[in-house]
Residue frames as a rotation matrix with the C-alpha (Angstrom) as fourth column:
MET 1
0.876 -0.095 0.473 -4.30
0.426 -0.304 -0.852 -11.01
0.225 0.948 -0.226 6.39
LYS 2
-0.069 -0.937 -0.343 -0.76
0.863 -0.228 0.450 -9.57
-0.500 -0.265 0.824 5.74
LEU 3
0.942 0.311 -0.127 -0.06
0.251 -0.902 -0.350 -6.00
-0.223 0.298 -0.928 5.08
LEU 4
-0.038 -0.978 0.205 2.96
0.997 -0.024 0.070 -4.57
-0.064 0.208 0.976 3.34
VAL 5
0.858 0.272 -0.436 3.55
0.301 -0.954 -0.002 -0.99
-0.416 -0.129 -0.900 4.11
VAL 6
0.036 -0.825 0.564 5.89
0.999 0.025 -0.027 0.80
0.009 0.565 0.825 1.53
ASP 7
0.968 0.145 0.203 7.15
0.139 -0.989 0.043 4.28
0.207 -0.014 -0.978 2.33
ASP 8
0.118 -0.991 0.055 10.63
0.435 0.002 -0.900 5.78
0.892 0.130 0.432 2.47
SER 9
-0.195 -0.054 0.979 9.78
-0.625 -0.763 -0.166 7.51
0.756 -0.644 0.115 5.67
LEU 10
-0.783 -0.179 -0.596 10.28
0.286 0.747 -0.601 5.50
0.552 -0.641 -0.533 8.86
VAL 11
-0.882 0.471 -0.008 7.87
-0.256 -0.494 -0.831 7.79
-0.395 -0.731 0.557 10.71
VAL 12
-0.115 0.856 -0.505 5.07
-0.988 -0.045 0.149 7.11
0.105 0.516 0.850 8.11
ARG 13
-0.337 -0.013 -0.942 5.72
-0.236 0.969 0.071 3.41
0.912 0.246 -0.329 8.10
ASN 14
-0.910 0.015 -0.414 5.43
0.385 0.401 -0.831 3.27
0.153 -0.916 -0.371 11.86
ALA 15
-0.732 0.675 -0.094 2.35
-0.540 -0.659 -0.523 5.54
-0.414 -0.332 0.847 11.81
ILE 16
-0.051 0.679 -0.733 0.50
-0.853 0.352 0.385 3.20
0.519 0.645 0.561 9.37
ALA 17
-0.520 -0.201 -0.830 1.61
0.063 0.960 -0.271 0.07
0.852 -0.193 -0.487 11.20
ARG 18
-0.988 0.149 0.033 0.18
-0.060 -0.178 -0.982 1.53
-0.141 -0.973 0.185 14.50
CYS 19
-0.442 0.884 -0.155 -3.17
-0.877 -0.462 -0.131 1.86
-0.187 0.078 0.979 12.90
VAL 20
-0.197 0.283 -0.939 -3.45
-0.460 0.819 0.343 -1.84
0.866 0.499 -0.032 12.16
GLU 21
-0.972 -0.225 0.062 -3.40
-0.171 0.503 -0.847 -2.99
0.160 -0.834 -0.528 15.87
GLY 22
-0.638 0.723 0.264 -6.57
-0.175 0.197 -0.965 -4.87
-0.750 -0.662 0.001 16.75
GLY 23
0.123 0.693 -0.710 -7.97
-0.929 -0.171 -0.327 -5.36
-0.348 0.700 0.623 13.22
SER 24
0.867 0.337 0.367 -8.12
-0.185 0.901 -0.392 -8.23
-0.463 0.272 0.844 10.86
ILE 25
0.579 -0.789 -0.205 -4.47
-0.386 -0.044 -0.921 -7.72
0.718 0.613 -0.330 9.80
ASP 26
0.992 -0.116 0.044 -2.26
0.028 0.558 0.829 -10.09
-0.121 -0.822 0.557 11.68
GLN 27
0.112 -0.989 0.100 1.15
0.825 0.149 0.545 -9.42
-0.554 0.022 0.832 10.12
VAL 28
0.952 -0.013 -0.306 2.78
-0.154 -0.884 -0.442 -6.12
-0.265 0.467 -0.843 8.92
LEU 29
0.161 -0.925 0.344 5.76
0.933 0.256 0.252 -6.11
-0.322 0.281 0.904 6.73
VAL 30
0.746 0.081 -0.661 7.57
0.061 -0.997 -0.053 -2.88
-0.663 -0.001 -0.748 5.97
ALA 31
0.122 -0.739 0.662 9.76
0.978 0.202 0.045 -1.61
-0.167 0.643 0.748 2.99
ALA 32
0.044 -0.222 -0.974 11.60
0.349 -0.910 0.223 1.63
-0.936 -0.350 0.037 2.48
ASP 33
-0.409 -0.164 -0.897 11.55
-0.699 -0.576 0.424 1.56
-0.586 0.801 0.121 -1.35
GLY 34
0.447 0.781 -0.437 10.10
-0.875 0.278 -0.397 -0.24
-0.188 0.560 0.807 -4.32
ILE 35
-0.176 -0.619 -0.766 12.96
-0.617 0.675 -0.404 -2.70
0.767 0.401 -0.501 -4.79
GLU 36
-0.931 -0.228 0.284 12.64
-0.360 0.448 -0.818 -3.91
0.059 -0.864 -0.499 -1.23
ALA 37
-0.159 0.981 0.108 8.80
-0.798 -0.064 -0.599 -3.92
-0.581 -0.181 0.794 -1.54
THR 38
0.387 0.354 -0.851 8.89
-0.876 0.429 -0.220 -6.11
0.288 0.831 0.476 -4.54
GLU 39
-0.534 -0.703 -0.470 11.27
-0.429 0.705 -0.565 -8.51
0.728 -0.100 -0.678 -2.96
LEU 40
-0.885 0.227 0.406 9.03
-0.357 0.228 -0.906 -8.80
-0.298 -0.947 -0.121 0.19
PHE 41
0.153 0.973 -0.173 5.88
-0.899 0.064 -0.433 -9.10
-0.410 0.222 0.885 -1.78
ARG 42
0.102 -0.121 -0.987 7.39
-0.724 0.671 -0.157 -12.04
0.682 0.731 -0.019 -3.82
ARG 43
-0.796 -0.491 -0.354 8.42
-0.152 0.729 -0.668 -13.88
0.585 -0.478 -0.655 -0.57
HIS 44
-0.934 0.357 -0.034 5.41
0.078 0.111 -0.991 -13.24
-0.350 -0.928 -0.131 1.60
LEU 45
-0.720 0.645 0.255 2.52
0.369 0.046 0.928 -12.54
0.587 0.762 -0.271 -0.99
PRO 46
-0.787 0.483 -0.383 0.58
0.279 -0.276 -0.920 -10.20
-0.550 -0.831 0.082 1.35
GLU 47
-0.158 0.868 0.471 -2.97
0.983 0.182 -0.004 -9.51
-0.089 0.462 -0.882 0.44
LEU 48
0.859 0.499 -0.111 -2.78
0.505 -0.862 0.030 -5.79
-0.081 -0.082 -0.993 1.26
VAL 49
-0.298 -0.934 0.198 -0.27
0.948 -0.314 -0.055 -3.05
0.114 0.171 0.979 0.29
THR 50
0.841 0.263 -0.473 -0.08
0.264 -0.962 -0.067 0.63
-0.473 -0.069 -0.878 1.21
MET 51
0.136 -0.759 0.636 2.20
0.988 0.151 -0.032 2.40
-0.072 0.633 0.771 -1.26
ASP 52
0.227 -0.222 -0.948 4.00
0.035 -0.971 0.236 5.76
-0.973 -0.086 -0.213 -1.24
LEU 53
0.940 0.166 0.299 4.66
0.304 -0.008 -0.952 7.21
-0.156 0.986 -0.058 -4.69
THR 54
0.699 -0.678 0.226 7.90
-0.434 -0.654 -0.620 9.10
0.568 0.336 -0.751 -4.13
MET 55
0.801 -0.461 0.381 10.70
-0.120 0.501 0.857 6.78
-0.586 -0.732 0.346 -3.13
PRO 56
-0.003 -0.921 -0.390 14.33
-0.891 -0.175 0.420 6.10
-0.455 0.348 -0.820 -4.06
ARG 57
-0.754 -0.518 0.404 15.46
-0.257 0.799 0.544 3.29
-0.604 0.307 -0.736 -6.36
LEU 58
-0.802 0.567 0.188 11.90
0.490 0.445 0.750 2.39
0.341 0.694 -0.634 -7.61
ASP 59
-0.854 0.451 0.258 9.07
-0.504 -0.840 -0.200 4.69
0.126 -0.301 0.945 -7.38
GLY 60
-0.520 0.709 0.477 5.53
-0.335 0.344 -0.877 3.82
-0.786 -0.616 0.059 -6.28
LEU 61
0.394 0.671 -0.628 3.96
-0.840 -0.016 -0.543 3.70
-0.374 0.741 0.557 -9.73
ALA 62
-0.116 -0.572 -0.812 6.56
-0.770 0.568 -0.290 1.28
0.627 0.591 -0.507 -11.04
THR 63
-0.927 -0.254 0.275 6.23
-0.372 0.697 -0.612 -0.82
-0.037 -0.670 -0.741 -7.81
ILE 64
-0.085 0.965 0.247 2.51
-0.642 0.137 -0.754 -1.01
-0.762 -0.223 0.608 -8.28
SER 65
0.473 0.178 -0.863 3.04
-0.864 0.285 -0.415 -2.49
0.172 0.942 0.289 -11.77
ALA 66
-0.538 -0.773 -0.337 5.60
-0.645 0.635 -0.425 -4.94
0.543 -0.011 -0.840 -10.39
ILE 67
-0.720 0.371 0.587 3.27
-0.453 0.390 -0.802 -6.07
-0.526 -0.843 -0.113 -7.61
ARG 68
0.262 0.940 -0.219 0.40
-0.756 0.058 -0.652 -6.41
-0.600 0.337 0.726 -9.98
GLY 69
0.133 -0.348 -0.928 2.61
-0.855 0.433 -0.285 -8.52
0.501 0.832 -0.240 -12.25
LEU 70
-0.873 -0.485 -0.058 3.24
-0.367 0.730 -0.577 -10.91
0.323 -0.482 -0.815 -9.39
GLN 71
-0.662 0.738 -0.127 -0.34
0.670 0.508 -0.541 -10.99
-0.335 -0.443 -0.832 -8.08
PRO 72
-0.755 0.325 0.570 -3.02
0.274 -0.633 0.724 -9.21
0.596 0.702 0.389 -10.26
ARG 73
0.288 0.949 -0.130 -5.55
0.458 -0.017 0.889 -9.32
0.841 -0.315 -0.440 -7.44
ALA 74
-0.523 -0.516 -0.678 -3.39
0.845 -0.212 -0.490 -7.58
0.110 -0.830 0.547 -4.87
SER 75
0.658 0.753 0.031 -5.20
0.696 -0.623 0.356 -4.81
0.287 -0.213 -0.934 -2.99
ILE 76
-0.466 -0.885 0.000 -3.11
0.865 -0.455 -0.213 -1.67
0.188 -0.099 0.977 -3.08
LEU 77
0.771 0.609 -0.184 -3.84
0.635 -0.756 0.158 1.62
-0.042 -0.239 -0.970 -1.38
VAL 78
-0.088 -0.779 0.621 -1.72
0.634 -0.525 -0.568 4.62
0.769 0.343 0.540 -2.35
ILE 79
0.749 0.199 -0.631 -0.79
0.626 -0.523 0.578 6.89
-0.215 -0.829 -0.517 0.51
SER 80
-0.159 -0.830 0.534 1.06
0.974 -0.219 -0.051 9.87
0.160 0.513 0.844 -0.90
ALA 81
-0.196 0.059 -0.979 1.68
0.327 -0.937 -0.122 13.66
-0.925 -0.344 0.164 -0.50
LEU 82
-0.992 -0.019 -0.126 1.31
-0.111 -0.352 0.929 13.83
-0.062 0.936 0.347 -4.32
ASN 83
-0.443 0.896 0.021 -2.29
0.322 0.181 -0.929 14.71
-0.836 -0.405 -0.369 -4.66
SER 84
-0.591 0.186 -0.785 -2.79
-0.720 -0.559 0.410 15.61
-0.363 0.808 0.465 -8.37
HIS 85
0.465 0.885 -0.005 -5.56
-0.665 0.345 -0.662 14.04
-0.584 0.312 0.749 -10.44
ARG 86
0.465 -0.371 -0.804 -3.17
-0.699 0.402 -0.591 12.73
0.542 0.837 -0.072 -12.97
THR 87
-0.597 -0.793 0.120 -1.09
-0.705 0.447 -0.551 10.97
0.384 -0.413 -0.826 -10.31
ALA 88
-0.314 0.612 0.726 -4.19
-0.587 0.476 -0.655 9.37
-0.746 -0.632 0.210 -8.77
ILE 89
0.707 0.630 -0.321 -5.43
-0.629 0.354 -0.692 8.20
-0.323 0.691 0.647 -12.21
ASP 90
0.030 -0.799 -0.600 -2.01
-0.774 0.362 -0.520 6.80
0.633 0.480 -0.608 -13.06
ALA 91
-0.747 -0.333 0.575 -1.97
-0.659 0.486 -0.574 4.91
-0.089 -0.808 -0.583 -9.78
LEU 92
0.065 0.905 0.421 -5.53
-0.538 0.387 -0.749 3.57
-0.841 -0.178 0.512 -10.32
GLN 93
0.659 0.176 -0.731 -4.75
-0.751 0.192 -0.631 2.61
0.029 0.965 0.259 -13.89
ARG 94
-0.298 -0.856 -0.422 -1.86
-0.695 0.498 -0.519 0.54
0.655 0.138 -0.743 -12.81
GLY 95
-0.101 0.418 -0.903 -4.10
0.265 0.886 0.381 -1.33
0.959 -0.201 -0.200 -10.27
ALA 96
-0.995 -0.093 0.031 -4.27
0.002 -0.333 -0.943 0.67
0.098 -0.938 0.332 -7.09
CYS 97
-0.253 0.967 -0.039 -7.79
0.760 0.223 0.610 0.47
0.598 0.125 -0.792 -5.62
GLY 98
0.782 0.561 -0.271 -7.63
0.615 -0.629 0.475 3.65
0.096 -0.539 -0.837 -3.48
PHE 99
-0.168 -0.783 0.599 -5.79
0.502 -0.591 -0.631 6.87
0.848 0.195 0.492 -2.75
LEU 100
0.758 0.310 -0.574 -5.17
0.653 -0.379 0.656 8.59
-0.015 -0.872 -0.490 0.63
THR 101
0.416 -0.584 0.697 -3.37
0.206 -0.686 -0.698 11.94
0.886 0.434 -0.165 0.69
LYS 102
-0.074 -0.529 -0.845 -0.68
0.995 0.016 -0.098 12.77
0.065 -0.848 0.525 3.29
PRO 103
-0.905 -0.291 0.311 -0.78
-0.404 0.354 -0.843 14.21
0.135 -0.889 -0.438 5.92
PHE 104
-0.131 0.843 -0.522 -3.44
-0.053 0.520 0.853 11.78
0.990 0.140 -0.024 7.21
THR 105
-0.029 0.135 0.990 -5.15
-0.995 -0.096 -0.016 11.17
0.093 -0.986 0.137 10.54
GLU 106
-0.868 -0.234 0.437 -5.29
-0.384 0.875 -0.294 7.74
-0.314 -0.423 -0.850 12.25
SER 107
-0.036 0.946 0.321 -8.96
-0.099 0.317 -0.943 7.49
-0.994 -0.066 0.082 11.63
GLU 108
0.411 0.223 -0.884 -8.48
-0.841 -0.281 -0.462 8.15
-0.351 0.934 0.072 7.93
VAL 109
-0.526 -0.729 -0.439 -5.88
-0.810 0.587 -0.004 5.33
0.260 0.354 -0.898 7.69
ARG 110
-0.774 0.260 0.577 -8.01
-0.160 0.802 -0.576 2.99
-0.613 -0.538 -0.579 9.68
ASP 111
0.323 0.923 -0.208 -11.08
-0.429 -0.053 -0.902 3.73
-0.844 0.380 0.379 7.45
ALA 112
0.328 -0.222 -0.918 -9.00
-0.944 -0.061 -0.323 3.27
0.016 0.973 -0.230 4.32
LEU 113
-0.824 -0.564 0.055 -7.42
-0.566 0.818 -0.097 -0.05
0.009 -0.111 -0.994 5.66
ASP 114
-0.378 0.765 0.521 -10.90
-0.174 0.494 -0.852 -1.28
-0.909 -0.412 -0.053 6.37
GLN 115
0.648 0.589 -0.484 -12.09
-0.568 -0.051 -0.822 -0.62
-0.508 0.807 0.301 2.83
LEU 116
-0.164 -0.717 -0.677 -8.79
-0.952 0.296 -0.083 -2.25
0.260 0.631 -0.731 1.54
VAL 117
-0.855 -0.149 0.497 -9.57
-0.332 0.893 -0.303 -5.37
-0.399 -0.424 -0.813 3.54
GLN 118
0.183 0.974 0.134 -13.08
-0.175 0.166 -0.971 -5.44
-0.967 0.155 0.201 2.11
HIS 119
0.487 -0.103 -0.867 -11.67
-0.865 -0.196 -0.463 -5.02
-0.123 0.975 -0.184 -1.30
ALA 120
-0.560 -0.819 -0.126 -9.28
-0.822 0.568 -0.041 -7.97
0.105 0.081 -0.991 -0.77
ARG 121
-0.561 0.468 0.683 -12.03
-0.106 0.777 -0.620 -10.22
-0.821 -0.421 -0.386 0.50
THR 122
0.596 0.787 -0.157 -14.14
-0.270 0.012 -0.963 -9.52
-0.756 0.616 0.220 -2.67
GLN 123
0.295 -0.583 -0.757 -11.03
-0.944 -0.052 -0.327 -10.19
0.151 0.811 -0.565 -4.81
GLY 124
0.984 0.114 -0.140 -10.40
-0.089 0.982 0.169 -13.57
0.156 -0.153 0.976 -3.11
THR 125
0.117 -0.990 -0.078 -6.79
-0.251 0.046 -0.967 -12.81
0.961 0.132 -0.244 -2.33
């Protein structure tokens, strides 16, 4: 499976990518904003996406909508410092299937990615 990690922070992108090693994810793509993420998604059609919400050029909520427009069954996990109930509900209504709050531990990311993989398998993506 392919994973697209979308976050404007290089540190966060690298931290998430490190959590993938040894799992069922065999390719990791990274994007620093929603525009780049949408272009990478269109070219590579990853089954899994982690999405920050606060980014330049195109925010995470708009990017979730754009990705869902390209692939309605994409499995998207929001990983964000914004932890309001309203934000989580907005993300879920747009098609995210999970929400992890920053800061996170490596084990939290691994667990969330395992759940994301299971979600993708049930969706048939």
